[in-house]
C-alpha positions in Angstrom: 97.3 86.7 99.0 94.3 84.5 99.7 96.6 81.7 100.5 98.3 83.7 103.3 94.8 84.9 104.4 94.2 81.2 105.1 97.6 80.7 106.8 96.8 83.4 109.3 93.1 82.6 109.7 94.0 79.1 110.7 96.6 80.4 113.1 95.0 83.4 114.7 91.3 82.3 115.0 92.2 80.1 117.9 93.1 83.2 120.0 89.4 84.3 119.9 88.0 80.8 119.9 89.8 79.9 123.2 88.2 82.9 124.9 84.7 81.5 123.9 85.7 77.9 124.7 86.8 78.8 128.3 84.1 81.5 129.0 81.7 81.0 131.8 78.1 81.1 130.5 74.8 81.5 132.3 72.6 78.4 132.1 69.0 78.1 133.4 68.1 74.7 134.9 64.6 73.2 134.5 63.7 74.4 138.0 64.5 78.0 137.0 67.8 78.2 138.8 70.6 80.0 137.0 74.1 78.6 137.2 77.3 79.3 135.4 78.9 76.6 133.2 82.3 76.4 131.6 82.8 73.9 128.8 86.6 73.9 129.1 88.2 74.7 132.5 91.7 75.4 131.2 93.8 77.7 133.4 96.2 80.3 132.0 99.1 77.9 131.8 97.1 75.3 129.9 95.8 78.0 127.5 99.4 79.1 126.9 100.3 75.5 126.0 97.4 75.4 123.5 98.2 78.7 121.9 102.0 78.0 121.6 101.6 74.4 120.4 101.2 75.5 116.8 104.7 76.8 116.9 106.2 73.5 118.2 105.3 72.0 114.8 105.9 75.2 112.8 109.5 75.4 113.9 110.3 71.9 112.7 109.5 72.2 109.0 111.0 75.5 108.0 114.2 74.1 106.6 112.5 71.1 105.1 110.1 73.4 103.4 112.9 75.6 102.1 114.8 72.6 100.6 111.7 71.0 99.2 110.6 74.3 97.6 114.0 74.7 96.0 113.9 71.2 94.6 110.2 70.7 93.6 108.8 74.2 93.4 107.3 76.6 96.0 103.9 76.4 94.4 103.6 72.6 95.1 105.0 72.8 98.7 102.9 75.8 99.6 99.7 74.2 98.3 100.2 71.0 100.2 101.1 72.8 103.4 97.9 75.0 103.4 95.6 72.2 102.1 96.7 69.8 104.8 96.5 72.4 107.5 92.9 73.2 106.5 91.8 69.6 106.8 93.3 69.4 110.3 91.5 72.6 111.2 88.2 70.8 110.4 89.2 68.1 112.9 90.0 70.5 115.7 86.6 70.7 117.5 86.5 66.9 117.7 90.0 66.9 119.2 89.2 69.6 121.8 86.2 67.6 123.0 88.3 64.5 123.5 91.1 66.0 125.6 93.3 69.1 125.9 96.2 67.2 124.5 94.3 65.9 121.4 93.8 69.6 120.5 97.5 70.3 121.2 98.5 67.4 118.9 96.3 68.8 116.1 97.8 72.3 116.5 101.3 70.8 116.3 100.4 69.1 113.1 98.8 72.3 111.7 102.1 74.0 112.6 104.1 71.3 110.8 102.3 71.8 107.5 102.1 75.6 107.8 105.8 75.7 108.5 106.6 75.4 104.8 104.6 78.5 103.9 107.0 81.3 104.2 110.1 79.5 102.8 108.1 78.1 99.8 106.5 81.5 98.8 110.1 82.8 98.4 110.6 80.4 95.6 107.4 81.7 93.9 108.6 85.3 94.3 112.1 84.4 92.9 110.5 82.9 89.8 107.8 85.4 89.2 108.6 88.8 90.7 110.6 91.3 88.4 113.5 93.1 90.1 111.8 96.5 90.8 108.3 95.0 91.5 109.3 92.4 94.1 108.6 94.5 97.1 105.2 95.6 95.9 104.3 92.0 94.9 105.6 90.6 98.2 103.7 93.3 100.1 100.4 92.4 98.3 100.9 88.7 99.0 101.9 89.2 102.7 99.1 91.7 103.4 97.0 88.6 103.0 98.4 87.5 106.4 97.1 90.6 108.1 93.9 90.4 106.1 93.6 86.8 107.5 94.1 88.1 111.0 91.6 90.8 110.4 89.0 88.5 109.1 89.5 85.8 111.7 89.5 88.2 114.6 86.5 90.1 113.2 84.4 87.1 112.4 85.5 84.5 115.0 83.6 86.4 117.7 80.5 86.6 115.6 80.7 82.9 114.6 81.2 81.9 118.3 78.3 84.0 119.5 75.8 82.9 116.8 76.8 79.5 115.7 79.0 78.1 118.5 82.8 78.1 118.9 83.0 75.0 116.6 81.9 77.0 113.6 85.2 79.0 113.7 87.2 75.8 112.9 84.7 74.5 110.3 84.4 77.7 108.3 88.0 78.7 108.1 89.1 75.1 107.5 86.6 74.7 104.7 87.7 77.9 103.0 91.3 76.6 103.1 90.3 73.4 101.3 88.6 75.5 98.5 91.7 77.7 98.1 93.9 74.6 97.8 91.9 73.3 94.8 92.1 76.7 93.0 95.8 77.2 93.7 96.7 73.8 92.4 94.8 74.4 89.2 96.1 77.9 88.4 99.6 78.4 89.9 102.7 77.0 88.2 106.3 77.0 89.2 107.6 79.6 86.8 106.5 81.5 83.6 107.9 78.7 81.4 105.5 76.2 83.0 102.4 78.3 82.7 100.1 77.4 79.8 98.1 80.6 80.1 100.8 83.2 80.1 101.5 85.4 77.0 104.9 85.2 75.4 105.4 89.0 75.9 104.8 88.6 79.7 107.0 85.6 80.0 109.9 87.3 78.2 109.5 90.4 80.4 109.5 88.5 83.7 112.4 86.2 82.8 114.5 89.2 81.6 114.0 91.0 84.9 114.6 88.3 87.5 117.5 88.4 90.0 117.4 84.6 90.3 119.9 82.9 87.9 118.7 79.3 88.1 114.9 78.9 88.3 115.2 75.1 88.3 116.7 74.8 91.8 119.6 72.6 90.5 122.3 74.6 92.3 124.0 73.3 95.4 123.2 75.1 98.7 126.3 76.8 100.4 125.2 76.1 103.9 128.3 77.4 105.7 128.4 80.6 103.7 124.7 81.2 104.5 124.8 80.7 108.2 128.0 82.7 108.7 127.0 85.6 106.5 126.6 89.1 108.1 123.5 89.7 106.1 122.0 86.4 107.3 122.8 86.9 111.0 121.3 90.5 110.9 118.1 89.2 109.2 117.9 86.4 111.7 118.2 88.5 114.9 115.9 91.2 113.5 113.4 88.6 112.5 113.3 87.1 116.0 112.7 90.6 117.5 109.9 91.3 115.0 108.3 87.9 115.6 108.3 88.5 119.3 106.6 91.9 119.0 104.0 90.6 116.4 103.0 87.6 118.3 102.4 89.6 121.5 99.6 91.2 119.5 98.5 88.2 117.4 98.1 85.6 120.1 97.7 87.6 123.4 95.7 90.7 122.6 92.3 89.0 122.7 93.1 87.8 126.3 94.5 91.3 127.2 91.3 93.0 126.0 89.2 90.5 128.0 91.4 91.0 131.1 91.9 94.8 131.1 88.9 96.2 129.1 86.5 93.4 130.2 85.4 93.1 126.6 83.0 90.2 125.7 84.1 87.7 123.0 82.3 89.6 120.2 83.7 93.0 121.1 87.2 91.4 121.6 87.1 90.0 118.1 86.1 93.4 116.6 88.8 95.4 118.5 91.4 92.8 117.8 90.6 92.8 114.1 90.7 96.6 113.5 94.5 97.0 113.5 94.9 94.5 110.7 92.5 96.4 108.4 94.7 99.5 108.7 97.8 97.3 108.3 96.6 96.4 104.8 96.9 100.0 103.7 100.3 100.4 105.4 101.6 97.2 104.0 100.8 98.0 100.4 102.2 101.6 100.8 105.5 100.2 102.1 105.8 97.9 99.1 105.0 100.5 96.5 107.1 103.3 98.1 110.1 101.0 98.6 110.2 100.0 94.9 109.7 103.6 93.8 112.6 104.8 95.9 114.8 101.9 94.6 113.8 102.1 90.9 114.3 105.9 90.8 117.7 105.6 92.5 116.6 108.0 95.3 117.9 105.5 97.8 119.8 102.3 97.5 118.0 99.0 98.4 120.1 98.8 101.6 119.1 102.3 102.6 115.4 101.7 101.9 115.5 98.5 104.0 117.3 100.0 107.0 115.1 103.1 107.0 111.9 101.1 106.9 112.9 98.7 109.7 114.3 101.3 112.0 111.3 103.6 111.6 108.9 100.7 112.2 110.6 99.4 115.3 111.0 102.8 117.0 107.5 104.0 116.3 106.1 100.7 117.6 108.2 101.0 120.8 106.9 104.4 121.6 103.3 103.3 121.0 103.6 100.2 123.1 105.0 102.3 126.1 102.0 104.7 125.7 99.5 101.9 125.5 100.9 100.1 128.5 100.3 103.2 130.7 96.9 104.3 129.5 93.7 103.7 131.4 91.4 105.0 128.7 89.9 102.2 126.5 89.7 104.5 123.4 93.4 105.4 123.8 94.4 101.8 124.3 92.6 100.7 121.1 94.1 103.6 119.1 97.6 102.7 120.2 96.9 99.0 119.4 95.7 99.9 115.9 98.7 102.1 115.2 101.2 99.7 116.6 100.1 96.7 114.5 99.8 99.0 111.5 103.4 100.2 111.8 104.7 96.7 112.0 104.1 96.6 108.3 107.2 98.7 107.8 109.2 95.9 109.5 107.5 92.8 108.2 107.2 93.7 104.5 110.9 94.7 104.5 112.2 91.6 106.3 110.2 89.3 104.0 111.8 90.9 100.9 115.3 91.0 102.3 116.3 87.4 101.4 115.5 88.3 97.7 117.9 91.2 98.0 121.0 89.4 99.2 120.5 85.7 98.1 117.8 85.3 95.5 118.9 81.8 94.5 118.8 80.7 98.1 116.0 82.8 99.4 113.9 79.7 100.4 116.6 78.4 102.6 117.4 81.8 104.1 113.8 82.4 104.9 113.5 78.9 106.4 116.5 79.5 108.7 115.0 82.8 109.9 111.6 81.4 110.5 113.0 78.4 112.3 114.6 80.6 114.9 111.9 83.3 114.7 109.3 80.6 115.6 111.0 80.4 119.0 109.4 83.7 119.7 106.0 82.2 118.7 106.5 79.4 121.2 107.9 81.6 124.0 105.4 84.5 123.8 102.2 82.7 124.9 104.2 80.7 127.5 105.8 83.9 128.8 102.6 85.7 129.0 100.8 82.8 130.7 103.6 82.6 133.3 103.6 86.4 133.9 99.9 87.1 133.7 98.3 85.1 136.5 95.5 87.5 137.6 95.0 89.5 134.5 96.1 92.8 136.2 97.4 95.8 134.2 100.7 95.6 136.1 101.3 92.1 134.8 100.4 93.0 131.3 102.8 96.0 131.4 105.7 93.6 132.0 104.8 91.7 128.8 104.6 94.9 126.8 107.9 96.3 128.1 109.6 93.1 127.1 108.3 93.7 123.6 109.8 97.2 123.7 113.2 95.7 124.5 113.0 93.6 121.3 112.0 96.7 119.3 115.3 98.3 120.4 117.3 95.2 119.7 115.9 94.9 116.1 116.6 98.5 115.3 120.2 98.4 116.5 121.1 95.1 114.8 119.6 95.7 111.4 120.8 99.3 111.2 124.4 98.1 111.9 124.6 94.9 109.9 121.6 94.7 107.4 122.5 94.2 103.7 120.6 95.1 100.5 122.7 93.7 97.7 123.5 90.2 96.4 126.3 88.7 98.5 129.4 87.2 96.9 128.6 83.7 98.1 125.0 84.0 96.7 126.0 84.6 93.1 125.5 81.5 91.0 126.0 81.1 87.3 123.0 80.1 85.1 123.0 76.4 84.5 122.4 74.5 81.3 119.6 72.2 82.1 117.0 69.9 80.6 113.5 71.2 80.4 111.1 69.7 82.9 108.4 67.6 81.5 105.8 70.3 82.2 107.9 72.9 80.3 108.5 70.5 77.5 104.8 69.8 77.1 103.9 73.5 77.0 106.7 74.3 74.5 
């Protein structure tokens, strides 16, 4: 969970930092004259390039991360990805002061390393999460992402106002380095490799896994994966969800600044609030989903479709209302509720690869995130192209596009989403040699 807090803190904090970096500030000269200065005079198109550049790198390492996690272990790949991203975060202030495109290059590199995060955590789930606990475990881990957005939005404005915008990068980058050291020491690939696990817990976990080969020695059926109905449904729905989420993750601070005229501190607080509520929603989705499945009240497929359709449709209604309000309190309330209800969609989508392809969940997630990242690239660029003056009419266009993707996601997953292991995804347990780490522990 704290790892994904870092993933999103490194990603989302720039959305607040860029408001502070490009803000006009009053400055009093020695003769008493007050002038306005602006450290970075980037226009909306240039800001869109900076905000989207992360995803140029992010999109490139999804498949690589999935394959590497299957071969070497998700714990190793995830650790290296976040650790390297954190070091690059520390270099970001220096890069920004050199040139716009130095910062763009750093953000691309951060995206490259963070691109392995979601595929590699699937390998950790596959090797550690018992069958009827995987949604709850996944929701706890992935609420770390929203907690990261909450923390970064809430504190970035405070850091910028009191310590300068550079502190945003130094503090979150430093925390990521500390996390990497702890993760590397404590987290192992599977229960058999963990020297601190009890025999009782190890036996329980291994007896209740859906994955049949925890060593990653099976061959990947690429054609079956990319032509699967379950895969295509997850892919399209994931693109729709990413589009909606990144409207709020990357563009809301700018929207609040344009429409509500919030200063950088208030913008950070308002932007952070939805993600605190999301934490409660996300955990509730995970626990309730596993309860309904384990008690046979609903099938896994029925639970997944219900959660996704409900989340998309509620979000669509709230976005339409928000786009037409003039009251700041009403706008903030809709914003909080919209982000909160995306928990129904995100938690469900992140668990779905474990439902229909547990042995290949890293690769499935990698493919989905590769195409889903197109939304991450397109969203800031689209908003930068549409929103030229910061008017409410311009922002309404952005939000109505997001509503269209809500409808698309609902229709596609309701029609084609799957919740059971597909025939091509069933592998036989393999007889294998113990890894050196397992042998030493044994």
